[in-house]
N, C-alpha and C positions, 0 to 999 in steps of 0.2 A: 954681761955688764961691760960697758965700754969705758967707764971711768969719767964720763963727761959731767956728772953731777955728784958733788960730795955731800950735799945736805938738801933735804926737802921737808916741807910740812904738807901733810895731806890729810883728808878726812878718812879715806878708805885705805886700809893697809892690806896689800896682797902679799901672801907668803912668797918668799924668794930665798934661796939658800945663801945668797951673798949679801943679804940686807938684814940688818937688825932694826927693830922698831920699838918705840915706847909709846904707850897709849896715855894720853893726857885726859884729865877729866875737867869739865867746865860746867858749872851749874846752868840750868836753863831757867828762864823766867816766865812767869805768867803775867800778862798785862790784862788788867780788867778795871772797870770803874771802881772808885774808892768805896762806894756803898754796896758793891757786889758781895754776895754771901761768902765768897772765898777770900776776899781782899784782906780781912783781918788776920788771916793765918800767916804765921812766919814761914812756914814751909808746907808743901803739898806732896802727896804721893800721886803717881800716875792714876791710881784707882779713884782718887778724889775727883778726877776730871770726867769720869764716866757720866754720860747723860748731858754733859754741858755742850753747847754749840761751840765748836772750835774752828779756828782758822788754820788750815794745814800749811806746813812748811812747803815751799815751792818744790816741784817735782825734780828740778835740776840740782837741788842742794844735796850735798853729801849728808847733811843733818837729817834730811828726809828719810834716807835709807836707815840710818841709825835709829831714828824715832820709830820707824815701822818695825824694826827688829825688836825693840823693847815692847811695843804694843802686841806683837805676835807672841813673843815668848811669855808674856804675862796674861795672854788671852783676854785682853781688855776690850771692852765694847765702847770705843770712843766714837763720837758723832762729829764728823767734819762738815760744817755748814758752808764753808767757803774754801 
């Protein structure tokens, strides 16, 4: 550590003995047509999305890695159409 940065916001946290980190939570949203069968629900679980044609988060996004970790840990069968 060279002391050049005092504060940072990042998607990925890599362990380091001289850095402390706090994980924030932020809700994700589902965008769908108002008449879609899932639209009337006030909240969804990841499992509710199985079998639905989904648009994937861009490969360069840190959220993509986090999303893939959730999908893998819960052994979900999500179908990315785009």
